[in-house]
C-alpha positions in Angstrom: -0.9 -3.5 70.0 -4.6 -3.1 69.1 -7.1 -5.7 67.9 -9.4 -5.0 65.0 -12.0 -7.5 66.3 -11.4 -7.8 70.1 -14.8 -9.5 70.6 -13.3 -12.7 69.1 -11.4 -13.1 72.3 -14.6 -14.3 74.0 -14.0 -17.5 72.1 -11.2 -18.2 74.6 -14.0 -19.2 77.0 -14.5 -22.3 74.8 -11.2 -23.6 76.3 -12.8 -24.0 79.7 -15.3 -26.8 78.8 -12.6 -28.3 76.6 -10.3 -28.6 79.6 -13.2 -30.1 81.8 -13.9 -32.6 79.1 -10.2 -33.5 78.9 -9.9 -34.1 82.6 -13.0 -36.3 82.8 -11.9 -38.3 79.7 -8.5 -39.0 81.2 -10.0 -40.6 84.3 -11.9 -43.1 82.1 -8.8 -44.1 80.2 -7.0 -45.9 83.0 -8.2 -49.0 84.9 -8.3 -48.9 88.7 -7.1 -51.5 91.2 -7.8 -51.5 95.0 -4.8 -52.1 97.2 -4.2 -52.0 100.9 -1.1 -49.8 100.6 1.1 -48.2 97.9 4.1 -47.8 100.0 6.2 -50.4 98.2 5.9 -48.3 95.0 6.6 -45.0 96.6 10.4 -45.2 96.0 10.2 -46.4 92.4 11.8 -43.9 89.9 9.5 -41.9 87.7 9.9 -41.6 83.9 10.2 -38.1 82.4 7.2 -39.1 80.2 5.0 -38.9 83.2 5.7 -35.2 83.5 5.1 -34.7 79.8 1.9 -36.7 79.8 -0.4 -33.7 79.5 2.1 -31.4 77.8 0.7 -32.2 74.3 -2.8 -31.1 75.5 -1.3 -27.9 76.8 0.3 -27.3 73.4 -3.1 -27.8 71.7 -4.7 -25.3 74.1 -2.1 -22.7 73.2 -2.5 -23.4 69.5 -6.2 -22.8 69.7 -5.7 -19.6 71.8 -3.2 -18.3 69.3 -5.6 -18.9 66.4 -8.3 -17.0 68.2 -5.9 -14.1 68.7 -5.2 -14.2 64.9 -8.9 -14.1 64.2 -9.1 -10.9 66.4 -6.5 -9.3 63.9 -3.7 -7.9 66.0 -2.5 -4.5 64.6 0.1 -1.9 65.2 -1.7 1.2 66.2 -1.8 4.6 64.6 0.0 7.4 66.4 1.1 11.0 66.1 4.6 12.0 66.9 6.1 15.5 66.8 9.6 16.0 65.5 11.6 19.2 65.0 12.8 19.9 61.5 13.8 22.9 59.4 11.4 24.4 56.9 10.6 27.6 55.1 8.7 29.0 52.1 10.7 29.4 48.9 10.0 30.6 45.4 12.4 29.7 42.6 12.2 32.5 40.0 13.9 31.2 36.8 14.8 33.4 33.8 13.9 31.5 30.6 14.9 34.2 28.1 16.7 33.1 24.9 20.0 34.3 26.3 19.9 31.5 28.8 20.9 29.2 26.0 24.4 30.7 26.0 27.0 27.9 26.2 29.4 29.2 28.8 27.9 26.5 31.0 27.6 22.8 30.2 25.5 22.1 28.2 24.1 25.7 28.5 23.0 28.1 31.2 19.4 27.0 31.0 20.0 23.3 31.5 22.6 23.9 34.2 20.2 26.1 36.1 17.4 23.5 35.8 19.7 20.7 37.0 20.9 22.6 40.1 17.4 23.9 40.9 16.0 20.3 40.7 18.7 19.0 43.1 18.1 21.9 45.5 14.3 21.2 45.6 14.9 17.5 46.2 17.0 18.3 49.3 14.4 20.6 50.9 12.0 18.0 52.3 10.1 20.1 54.8 9.7 23.3 52.7 6.9 24.8 50.8 8.4 25.5 47.4 6.9 27.2 44.2 8.3 27.9 40.8 8.0 31.1 38.8 9.3 31.5 35.2 9.9 34.8 33.5 11.2 36.2 30.3 9.3 39.1 28.6 6.5 38.2 31.0 6.1 36.2 34.1 4.1 33.1 35.0 3.5 31.0 38.1 4.6 27.5 36.9 4.1 25.6 40.2 2.2 27.1 43.2 3.6 26.5 46.7 3.7 22.8 47.4 5.6 20.2 49.3 5.3 17.6 46.5 8.9 17.1 45.5 8.1 14.9 42.6 5.8 17.5 41.1 8.4 20.2 41.5 11.3 18.2 40.1 9.2 16.9 37.1 8.0 20.4 36.2 11.5 21.9 36.5 12.8 19.2 34.2 10.0 19.9 31.7 10.5 23.7 31.4 11.2 24.5 27.8 12.6 27.6 26.1 10.0 29.6 24.3 7.2 29.0 26.8 7.0 32.8 27.3 7.5 35.9 25.1 11.2 36.7 24.9 13.1 39.6 26.7 13.9 39.9 30.4 11.3 41.3 32.9 13.1 40.9 36.2 10.7 43.2 38.0 7.6 41.2 36.8 9.2 37.9 37.8 10.0 39.2 41.2 6.5 40.7 41.7 4.8 37.4 40.6 7.0 35.6 43.1 6.0 37.9 45.9 2.3 37.5 45.2 2.8 33.7 45.4 4.8 33.6 48.6 3.3 36.3 50.7 0.4 34.1 51.9 2.8 31.3 53.1 2.6 30.0 56.7 6.3 29.8 57.4 8.1 32.5 59.4 10.9 32.6 56.9 10.1 33.5 53.3 12.7 33.8 50.5 12.9 34.1 46.8 15.8 32.8 44.7 15.9 34.8 41.5 18.2 33.6 38.8 18.8 35.6 35.6 21.6 36.2 33.1 20.7 39.7 31.9 19.2 43.1 32.8 15.6 44.3 33.1 14.5 45.6 29.6 10.7 45.2 29.7 7.8 44.6 32.1 5.3 46.6 34.1 7.1 46.5 37.5 10.5 48.0 38.2 12.9 45.6 39.9 13.7 48.0 42.8 10.0 48.7 43.3 9.4 45.0 43.6 12.3 44.7 46.1 10.8 47.4 48.3 7.5 45.5 48.4 9.4 42.3 49.3 11.1 44.2 52.2 7.8 45.4 53.6 6.5 41.8 53.6 9.6 40.4 55.2 10.7 38.4 52.2 14.3 37.9 51.5 15.5 37.8 47.9 18.7 35.9 46.9 19.7 37.0 43.4 22.0 35.0 41.2 23.6 36.5 38.1 24.5 33.6 35.8 27.2 34.0 33.2 31.0 34.0 32.9 33.0 37.2 32.8 34.0 38.4 29.3 32.6 36.7 26.2 30.2 33.8 25.8 28.7 32.0 22.8 25.1 33.3 22.4 22.5 31.8 20.1 21.6 34.0 17.1 19.4 33.3 14.0 21.2 33.6 10.7 19.7 34.7 7.3 18.5 31.2 6.7 16.6 30.9 10.0 19.1 28.6 11.6 20.6 29.0 15.0 24.2 29.9 15.2 26.4 30.6 18.3 28.3 33.9 18.2 30.7 35.1 20.9 29.2 38.2 22.6 30.0 40.1 25.7 28.2 38.9 28.9 26.0 41.8 30.2 24.5 41.3 33.6 23.0 44.2 35.6 24.9 43.2 38.7 24.2 46.6 40.3 20.4 46.1 40.3 20.7 42.5 41.4 23.0 43.6 44.3 20.5 46.3 45.3 17.6 44.0 45.3 19.5 41.6 47.6 20.6 44.4 49.9 17.1 46.0 50.2 15.5 42.7 51.2 18.2 41.4 53.5 19.2 38.6 51.0 22.5 38.1 49.2 23.8 38.5 45.6 25.8 35.7 43.9 27.7 35.6 40.6 27.7 32.1 39.0 30.5 31.8 36.5 30.3 28.0 36.0 28.4 24.8 36.8 30.3 24.1 40.0 30.0 27.7 41.2 26.2 27.6 40.6 26.0 24.4 42.7 28.0 26.0 45.5 25.7 29.0 45.5 22.6 26.8 46.0 24.4 24.9 48.7 25.1 28.2 50.5 21.5 29.3 50.2 20.4 25.9 51.5 22.5 26.5 54.6 21.3 30.1 55.0 17.6 29.5 54.6 16.7 27.1 57.4 14.0 27.7 60.1 13.2 25.2 62.8 9.6 24.1 62.8 7.5 21.3 64.5 6.3 18.6 62.1 3.6 16.1 63.1 4.2 12.6 61.8 1.4 10.1 61.4 1.8 6.4 61.4 -1.0 4.3 60.1 -2.4 0.9 61.3 -1.1 -2.3 59.8 -2.0 -5.9 60.5 0.6 -7.6 62.6 -0.4 -11.3 62.8 2.6 -12.9 61.2 4.4 -13.6 64.5 1.2 -15.1 66.0 0.7 -17.3 62.9 4.3 -18.5 63.2 3.8 -19.2 66.9 0.7 -21.3 66.1 2.6 -23.3 63.5 5.4 -24.0 65.9 3.0 -25.1 68.7 1.1 -27.4 66.3 4.2 -28.9 64.9 5.6 -29.5 68.4 2.4 -31.3 69.5 2.4 -33.5 66.4 6.0 -34.5 66.9 5.5 -35.3 70.5 2.4 -37.3 69.9 4.2 -39.4 67.3 7.4 -39.9 69.2 7.9 -39.8 73.0 4.1 -39.6 73.8 3.1 -42.1 71.2 0.4 -44.5 72.4 0.2 -48.2 71.6 -3.4 -49.4 70.9 
């Protein structure tokens, strides 16, 4: 325990003259009588009140002392503690091309991916996480941060149409590499989620994978989409969106190659539950033990002292008005 104002403890010296005054005043309260001997009274029984005669004064001294301690503001002190936890640097690279609106997931691939990614982020308390979105171009949505609220809120607010349409997997991966390469964690990984194949962009996916390998960055690729046919959004002659069953086309060979080159792993998500299981598996794979310093701040801790003062004062008042009551 620390005291914010320890100098107030000097006030405890006031109790010394108070005690001296009390002792002297007690001598004047009782009349004296000279006797040749007190032996006849030696065997007389003593009342318990005789032992409690000065107890009320002791209670008052303790009450005053407790109030002085409260004035000195007792506090719980700040301290640093080191705990071992598991943390790493992660970039979530999310495909937001129009095809992600396909409804072979509930409610669609786009919302399913956002929901699972948001839960994944919330569970990684000690990680530095960033978010990259890509379609026909790529963009760093959230730089590396440990702010879980910021990450979850942004993932929730991602909207279709924020970027030019098409699928630039290579650009999305390259942007992710640029963001994560300066991270401090020993383990760095990118989770790239897409439902198509690279059809635009300035960087080839395999080229980006080779760069990631040189920098020691693992890439976990997720191909999202059921096997066979899926309802895709298309615009009819009147400008309205209709859903038409079309074959699911995912460049699994490229995604598999990216994962193999970087030492990551390729997953195929064919439904909401499978997608959740994939993120759970990645969560188990990407854990690195690190030392985290925890800081505890100072808080006033006078409540117990105040309660003690109240109890002492109440006890003194009760005793003075009951068993130690004086008759004028």
